[in-house]
N, C-alpha and C positions, 0 to 999 in steps of 0.2 A: 695976148689980146683976148678980150672977153668974147665968149661964144654967144651967138644969138639963139642957140637951141635952148628950148625950155628945160629947166632942171627936172630930172626924173622925180616922180612922186615917191615919197618915202614908202617903202613897202615893209610891212611887218613880216618877220620870218615865219610867223605862224599863220599868215594869210594864205589860204588855199589858192586864191586867184593868182598869187604871185608865182605859182608853180604850174601855170597852164590851166588853172581853174579846175583841176581834177579834184574830186572828193577824196578825202583820206581813206585809205584802205582799212579793212577791219583790223589788221594786225599792227597798224602804225600807232606808236605811243608818243604823244607830245604832251608831257606833263606841264601843268601850270601850278601857280601858287594856290589856286582855288581847288584844284583836284587832289592836292596832297594834304592829308590830315595827319596832324601829329598823333602819335600813339600815346594814349593816356591810360592811367591805371596801372595796377601791378598784376603781373602774371604769376600765379602761384602754382607750383608743381606739388601735387599730392605726394606725401611721404609713402614710399613703398614699404610694405610690411612683409615679413616672412623670408626676406633675403638677407639674413644676418651677416653672412660671410662674403657673398658675392654681389651685394647690392650695387657697388660702384661699377663693377664690370658689366652687370646687366643694364645699369642705367646708361652707360656709354654705348652699349650694344643697341639699346632701344633708340637712342638719339641717332646713331648711325643708320639704323634700319629705317627710321622715319625719313631721314635725309635722302637715303637711297630711293625710297618710294617717291619722294617729292621730285627727285631728278627724273625718274622714269615718267612721272605724270606730266612734268613740264615738257618732255620730249613729244608728247602727243599733241601739244598746242601748235597752232600755225606760227611760222617764224615771224618775228617782229622786225619790221624794217626801220632803220634809223637814217634820216636824211639830214643833210646840212645845207644851209643857204649857199648860193653860188658865190656870194661875196666872201664867205669864209673858206669854201673849198678851193677857190681860185688862188687864195693867198697862202695856202699850205705849202711848206717847202718840199722840194723833191727829196725822197728818202736817200738817194745816192749822194746828195750834197751834204748830208749830215756827217760831222766828223766821226771817224771810226766805223761808219756804217757802210759807206760806198765800197770799201775794199772787200766787203763780203758779198757784194751784189754784182751780178753780171747779166748782160742781155742774153748770154748763151745758156744761163742756168735754167735747167728745166724744173718745173714745179715738182715739189715732192709728191710722190704718189699718195693718194688718199686711200685709206683702208677701205676695202670694199665692205667690210663687216659693219653693219649699223651699230651705233652706240648702245642701242637697246639690248643687244645680245652680248655686250662685253662681259667677260668673266663667267659666261655660262658654258656648261659642258655640251657636247654634241646632242646627248639625249635630252637635255633641258631645252635646247634650241628647237629640236624636232617636235618636242611636246608643246611648243608655243609659250614657254615660261618667260616671264618678264625679268629683266636684269635686277631692277630695284627690289621686286618682291623676292627674288631668289636670294639676293644679298641679305635682305632683312630676315628671311627665314633661316639662313645660315648663322647670322649673328645671334638670333634668338635661340637657335639650337645649341650654339656654343655656350651661351649664357646658362641655358638649362643644364648642360653637361657640367659646367663649373659649379652650379648650385648643387647638383646631385653629388659631385665629388666632395664638396664642402660638407653636405649632410652625411655622406658616408664616413668622412673623417671624424665628424663630431660623434657619430654613432659608435665608431670604433674606439674613440677616446673614452666615451661613456662606458662601453662594455669593458674596456681595459681597467678603468677605475673601479667598476663593480667587481671584477675578478680579483683585483688587488685587495679591495675591502673584504671580500669574502675570504680570501686567503689569510689576511691578518686576523679576522675574527676566528677562523678555524684554528690558527696557531695559538691565539689567546685561549680559546677553549681547551685545546690540547694541553697547554701549559698549566691551566687551572686543574685539569683532570689529573695530570701527572703530580702536581703538588698535593692534591687531595688524596691520591692513591699513596703517595709517600707518607703523608701524615697518618693515614689509616694503617699503613704497614708499620710505622713507628709505634703507633698506639697499640697495635696488636702484639708487637714484639715486647713492648714494656709490660703489657698485661700478662703475656706468657712468662716473662721473666719473674714478674711478681708472684704469679701462681706457682712457678717452679720453686721460688724461694720459700713461699709459704709451705709447700709440700715438704721441702727439705727441712725446714724448721720444725714442722709437725713430726717428721720422722725422728729428728734429733730429740725433740721433746719427749718422745716415747722412750728414748734411751737415756735421758737426763732427768734430774729431779731437783727441786729446790731443797735447801738444807733443812728447812722446817716448814710446817704447814700453818702454824699459828704465830704471827709475829707482827711487829711494828718497826719500821725503819727509823732509827734514831740518829745515826751518824753515817755519812757517806764517804766515799774514797776521796782523798785529797783535801778534806776539810782541815782548816788550821785551828790550832788551839794548844794551850799549855799543858793539857792533860796527856799529851803524847810526847814521848821523849824526843822524837825526830821533829816535832813542831807541826807535823801533819798526820792526819789519820791515814793509815796504810791499808784499811780494809773497809768492810761494810757491816754495820751492827744491826742484828735482828733482836729486838727486845721482846721478851715473853715471860711466861710463868716458869718458875724453877722446875726442873725435871722434865720439861718438854723434850720429846725425842728429837735427836739430830740424825739426819739421814745422809748416806753417801750420795753425792750428786751424780756419780757415774761409777761404772765398774773400774776397779783398780786394786792397788796393793797398799797396805798400811806400812809406812816407812818410819813413823815416829808416833809414840803414844806415852804421855807422862807429864810431869810438872815442868813447865818452861818459864819459871820466874814470873815476870810481869804478865805473861799470857795465861798464867794459872795452868789448869789441866788442859793440855793441847794434844790433838790428834792430827797427823799429817797423812793425807791420802794422795798417793801418786797415781795419775792416770796413765793409760798406755802410751800416750804421746809425750810423757814426761812432765806434764803440767801438775803442779802441787796445789792441793786445797787444804788450808789450815783451818781447824776448828779450835777456837780458844775460849777460856773462861768456863769450861765444862764443870758441872758438879760431879760427873763420873764418866769413866771411859769403859766401853764395853767391847773393845777389840784389842788385838795385840800386834806387835811389829811382825811383818811378813805375812799377815793374814790377807787373803783375797776376799774382796767384798763386791757386791753387785749393786746396781742402781736402786736407791730407795731403802737399802738395808740400814738399820739403826746401828750407829757406831758410838753413841754417847748421849749425855743429857745436858740440857741447858742449865747454866749455873752462874755464880758470881765470884769465882776464884781469880786470884791475881789482882792486877791493878784495875779495878772497876769502880763504878759508882752505882751499879745496879745489875740485876740479872739480865743477861743477854748473851747472844752468840756473836763473837767477833770472827768474821770469815775473811780470809785473805786468799787471793789467787796469785800464784807466782809461776814464772817460767821455770824450765829445767835448770837455767843458770842462776835462779834465785831472784830475778827482778820482779818487783810487784806490778800488778796491773789492776785495772778497775774491775771489781767483782761484778758490779751490776751490768756493765757492758759485756762482760764475758758470758754471764747467764743469758742475757738477751740474744747473744750470737748463737746460743744453743736452743733457741726457741722458747725460752722461759721468760715470763713477764713477772718482774719483782713488784 
């Protein structure tokens, strides 16, 4: 049956008169479409410089610190009341009737005790609470301090790495310089040794030259040792030829004993001087002989004269140097070894 009571007038949930005509409190928040503005534009965060290694950690720390400060600041505001229309509040289901929830609820359950400590002092030490420190500010300060410590540690690590690299570079440079110095010293030592050896050899040759003499003082070299030709019976020249004027004096190259003196066929008039070490010096093609067998002679003493006897094509001295066993050797090399330059 239809009721004759007039239908209630539609009431806006945002009409203050619908709730007893009371004015909205200062802390009540009833947003509308007109009071909410969409956020426009872009928010740019300036790039932090000077935090090469810990910029990420510091950035997170700053965000956390700012958030903590915001929480602390929000706690100072008056509480905001949120109200619902009776039509909605009356139709809300009972929490105990919800599946899986009623089993955890009881009329005898006492409310959990509320911490007596205000949220503004959460995480603070006793000294900080007594000093009136704010939780958000304290948290932010701790995060910034931790970020600074991490930055300091990163800077110290970078500095230590740079110092280590510098030390290693200096050590490598020092090792390189030492190696170069050792090489230079070795080269100088080698050069000094070679110079000393050369000087010693020169002194030795000079001393030998004082006790040795060239076989003649006026000559021209016409044939050398080992030279090939049909003029020699062996096919090779076995001595050293000093060409000069007939009658030029021939000298003993060193002190020794005359072991042969006379005509020797193709050699013509020949004298053989044996030195103390057994080496034999042959003087061939002489025009005359001025010593005899068994005679002792000294360096530079005249033993004969240059001529053209025997198998020759002109006046000259054919000089041979042989070992004690009779083997021929290069006369020029032998004279040079005695400090004499031919």
